[in-house]
N, C-alpha and C positions, 0 to 999 in steps of 0.2 A: 312646631318643634317635634323632632323625632326623639322620643324619650329613650328608646333603645340605643340610638346612636350616641346620645349623651352619656348613658350608662356605660357603654362600651369604651368610649374615649376616656371617661373617668377611671375605668379599670386599667387602661393603658398607662395613664398618668401615675396611678398609685403603684403599679408594678415597676415602672421606670424609676420612680423615687426610691422604692424599696431596694432596687438593685444598684443604687448610686449613680444612675444615669441622669444627672440633674438637668442637663440641657434638654433631653428628650422629655423629662417630666414637666419642665416649665412649658414647653411647646404644647404638650397634651393638656395641661391644666388651662392654658390660655385658649385652646381650641374648645374646651368644654364651655368656657365663659363666653365665647362668641355665640355658641348655640344656646346657652342658657345663662344670661348675664348675672342673674342673682343666685347662682348655684353656690350656696354657702360652704359646702364641703370642698368644692374646687377653689374657692377663694382662700379658705384656710390652708389647703394643700399648697397653693401657689405661694402664700405668705411664708409657710415653713420652708419651702424650696428656696426662696430668696434669702431666708435667714441662713440656711446651710451654705449658700454661696456668698455669705457675708455682704449681701446687698441690702443692708438694714433699712436704709431710707426707702427703697422701693417696696420693702415688705410691709411697711406701716399701713398703706392704704388697703390692700386685700385683707390683712388681719383685722383692721378696724371694721370693714364691712362684714367679715365673718363673725365678729363678736357682737354685731348688731342683730344677728338672726334670733328669732324667738327661741327661748330656752337654750341659748348658746351655752355650751359646757364651760365651766370655770377656766379650763386650760386655754381656751381661746383668749380670754381676757389676760391671762398670765403671759401668753406669747406676745400679744400686742404690747403689754406693758414692758416686756423685755426688749422688744424691738425699739420702742420709744426711748428706753434707757440707753441703748446702744447707738442712738442718734444724738444723744445729749439733750433730749427733751425731758428733763428730769421732773418738772412739775406735772406734765401730762402722764409721765410714767408712774409717779407716786399716786396720782388720782386713779389711774387705771388699776394699779395693784390694790388700792383700797376698795375699789368696786368689786374686784375679784374676791377679796377677803370677806366682803359682806355676803357673797353668795356661799362660799365655803372657806373655812380657815386655810390660809396658804401653807404649803409645806415649807421646810426649812430654807432651801435655797432661794425660792422666790421671795420669802419674807425678808431675808437679809438683803436682797437686791432692792426691795421696796424701801427698807430702812435707809439704804445708801441714797437712793433717788430722792427721798424726802429730805435727807440731810443736805444733799447738794443743792436742792431747790431752796431750802431755808437760808442758805448762805447768801442769797441775793438780798435778803432783808435783815438777817440776824447775824450776830457775832458767832465765831467758830464754836465757842463753848455751848451756845444755845442750839446750834445746828447739830452738834454731836449728841446733845440731850435728846433731840428728835430721833436720831438713829437708835439710841439706847432704849427709848420708850417703845418704838415699833419692834425692834429685835427682841426685846424682853430677855428671857433667860438664854437665848441663842446669841446674845451680843458678843462680838469679838472685842479684843483689846482696842481701845479708842485710838491709840497711837498707830496701830496697824491700819485701821479704817481711815485715819487722817492722811497717812502716807500714801495709801492707794488713791484716796480722793484727790490729793494734790496733783498726782500724775494725770488722773482722768480729767480734771478741770482744766489743766494746762492743754491737754490734747484737744479739748473742745473750745479752746480760746476763751474760757471763762476766767480771765486772769485776776479780776478783783477777788473773786471767791477763792481762787488758788492762793493769792497773797494772804488772805485771812487764815486759811488752814496752815500755810507755811509759817506764819508768825506764831500761831498756836504751837506748832511743832518745835519751832526754835526755842520758844520760852520753856517748853517741857524738857528739851534736851539740847542745850547750847553747844554740846560737843559733836553733834551729828553733822559730819562733813558734807554728806550728800544734800541734806535739806538746806544747810547754810548756803551752799553755792547755788542751788536751784532757786532759792528765794532771792538771792542777790541778782541773779540773772533777770528777774522780773522787774528790777528797779534800775539796773545799770547795764545798758546794751553796749557799753564801750569795752567790756572785758574781752581781751584779745586771744585768750585760750582758756581751756578748762584746767584748773589746777591739778597737778599729778595726784595729790592726795585725794581729791574728789573722784578722779577716774579710778584710782585703785579701790577706794571704798565702794563706789558704785558697782563695779564688776565683781568684787568679792561677794557682794550681796546678791548679785544677779546670776552668778555662775550656775547654780543648780537648775534654774528654769530657763537659762539663756537659749539653748537649742530649741526647746519646745516653743517658747514664745516667739522668737525671732524667725525661725524657719517654718514651723508648722502653722503658727497663727498669723504671722505678718508677711509670709511669703518671701523672705529675704534670701537672695541667691547671688549676691554680689561676688563672693569669692570664686564661685564656679564660673560666673560670667567673665570675670577678669582673667581667669586662667584660659578660657576659650579665646579671649581677645589677644592674649599673649601668643597663643598657638598660631594665630594668623600671621605672625611675624617670624617666630623662631620655635623650633621644636625640641632643642636640647640646650641645657644650661649646666654649668659646673657647680655653682654655689648660689642657692636661693635663700633670701631672707623673707620670712612671713612676719611683717612688722605689725604689732597689735594682733597676734595670732589668736587670742582668745581661747576658745575651747578646741581649736584646731579644725574648724570647718573647712579651711582651704587645703589641708593636707591631702585628702584624696584626689582633689583636682590638680594638684601640683606634682603628683607622683609620676605622671606621664613624661615629665621633663628629665627624669633620671639624674637629678642633682642631689647634692648634699643639702639638706633642708634644716635651717635654723629658725626657730620661733621665738619671738620676744614679746613680752607683755608685762604690764605693770601689776596685774592681779595674780597673786599666788593661787587663788581659788580657780581662776580660769586656766592657769597653767596646769593645775592638777587634772582638770578635765582633758586638756590636750595630751597629757601623759596617757590617760586611759584610752583615748582615741588612737594614739600611735601615729607613726609616719614621720616623726621628726628625729633627726640625728642629734640636735642640740636644742634645749629649751632654756631660756634665760629670762629672769625677772629683772627688768630695767625700764627706765624711761626712754621713750623713742629717740629723741634727739641726742641724748647723752650716749646711747648705744651706737647710733650711727656714727657719731664723731670718733668713737673708739675703734672703728673698723675701716680704716682707709683702704679703698680699692678691694674690699674683701668679697664683694658679691657681683654677679652679672645679672641678677634679677631681684628686685625688691617688690613685693606685693604688699599693698597697704589698703585693705578693705575696711571701710568704716573707721579710718584713723583720722583723716583730714577733717572729719566732722567735729572733732574735739579741739581743733585749732582754728582761730579766726585768721590771724596773720600767719601765712604759710612760708614766709621768706626763710626763716631759720630751718624749717623742716626740709624744704627743697634744697637748701645749701648743704645740709648734713647728708641728705640722701645722695646728692651728687658726689660728695666726698667718699661715701661708702661704696659707690659703684665703680667698677672698672670702666675705662673708656668704651663707649658703645653699649654699655649695659642699659637695662630697661627698668623703669619704674612704672608699675601698674597700680593705679589708685582710683578710688571711688570718692565722689562727693555728693552732697545734697545740692541739687542745682538751684542756684540763685539767679537773680536778674543781672546784677553787676556788683563788683567788689566782693566784700564778705559781710555777712550779717549774722549776729547772734540771735537765735530763735528762742522763743519761750520754752522750748523743750530742753534748753541748755546745749543744744547742738548748733553747728554753724552751717550756713549755706554759702556757696561760692559761685560767682558768675564766671562764665567762660573767659571774659576779658581779664579777670583777675588771675585766674589759673595760668593763662598764657603769659601774662606780663611778669608774674612773680616767679615762674619756673624758668623764664627765658635765659637768665645768666648761665644756667648749667644744663638746660634741656631744650629739646624741641619736641613738640607734640606730634606723634606719628599716627595715632588713632584716637578717635573720640566716638563714644556711643551713649546715647540717652537710654535709660532703662527705668522701669517701675522699681524703685528701690525697696519700698516696703509699704504695706497697708497701714494706714493711720486712721483710726475712728471711721469716718464715712468717706475718706478719700485715699488716694494713693500718692505717696511722696515720689516725685521724680528725681532720679539720680543721674549722675553722669560718670562714665568710666573713661579714664584717660590712660593712654600708653605713651610714655615719654622716654625718649632716647637721650642718654647721657652724651654731652658734647665732648 
C-alpha cells in the first residue's frame, strides 16, 4: 500500500466534500477504501457524504465500520445512530445513541432524537402512554410537549409503514384532543381504506398548519418540483394562454413557472394560511379561498389552462373533479395534473393521500378529455425511497 497515495486521495476527498462536490467526494472516499479498506476516516467521510445526499440506508454500513474503530469519537456513534433513525431502525438507533451517551453525554439535539427513537421502538410492545414516558425520561428537562412529539411521531411511523404503532399514537392523540380534524382523519384512514376523498375540513386544517414550513419541507427537503415540471409539459403543446387557473395553488409555487404564458392567473386554495404565502410570493391576478370542485362548477368556460399540482392526491374518486374541470375549461383547453402513480384504479394510502393507476385516469377523464401527454417523474423523496408520480396533460373535448 502506498501510504502517500492514500493520504493524497483522502485530501482530495475532504476538499471535494468541503466544496460541496459530493459526487467527487464520494468517488475519492471510495478510492481511498480500495487502497486501504479499513481506513476509518474515509469510512466516516463516506458515511457523512451519503447522509448529505440523503442516501441514509447506504450510509449505515460505512458509519458502523467507522464507529467500530478503536477510540472512535462519540460523534461517529451519534452519526450512525442518526442514520439508523432516518432509516426507521428505531431500536438500533436508540441503542447506538445510548452507547454514545455512555462515552460522553449527548448534546441537546442528539438527545432528543434518542428520546424519539426509544419511544418509537417502545411502541412495538408498550401502549402509547408508556412509550411517551420513555421519551420524557430520556429527554429530561429538554422534553418537548408530548402532543407535539406524538403528532410528529404519528407521521414518522406512517412513513415507515409502522402502522400498528401509528394507530396507538393516533388513538392517544384523539383521546387528548377529539376536535383535532387532522389527526381524526389520518387515524380513520388507517382503519377505513374505502374513504373516497379527503374531507375539505381536513385539507384546510392540514395546510393551515403546514403553511409556514411548506416550501422548505416540500421543495428543499423532499425535492418536490411538480408545478415547474407541469408547466414545462404544457409548454411542449402551447406557449400562450389567456386565463390560467392554478387549482390548489398553495403557497404559489407554480406562479413563477406559469408567468411565461402571459395569462391572467387565478389561484384557488382551501387554506387561508397558504393563500397568505401566495400573496407574499406574488404573480397572481386573483386569489380565492374555495373548495376545488365548487369553484370549478362556478366558472363555466372561464379558463383555457387549469394546472392541478398535488390536487388529485386528495381525491380517490376523480369523476366529479374531472367533470367540473371540463366544465370550467373552454373547448380545446388543457388540464395539467399530477398524481401519485398507482398500479390500477385508485387506492387510499396510509399517508392519507391517494394513488391512481393510468387505467383509472384514462377511463375517468374520458367523458370530457383526451390524454395528450404523460410523463413519469420522481414526485418526492419519502423516508428511504422516492415516490413515483405521473404528470398528465389532458385536452378538453
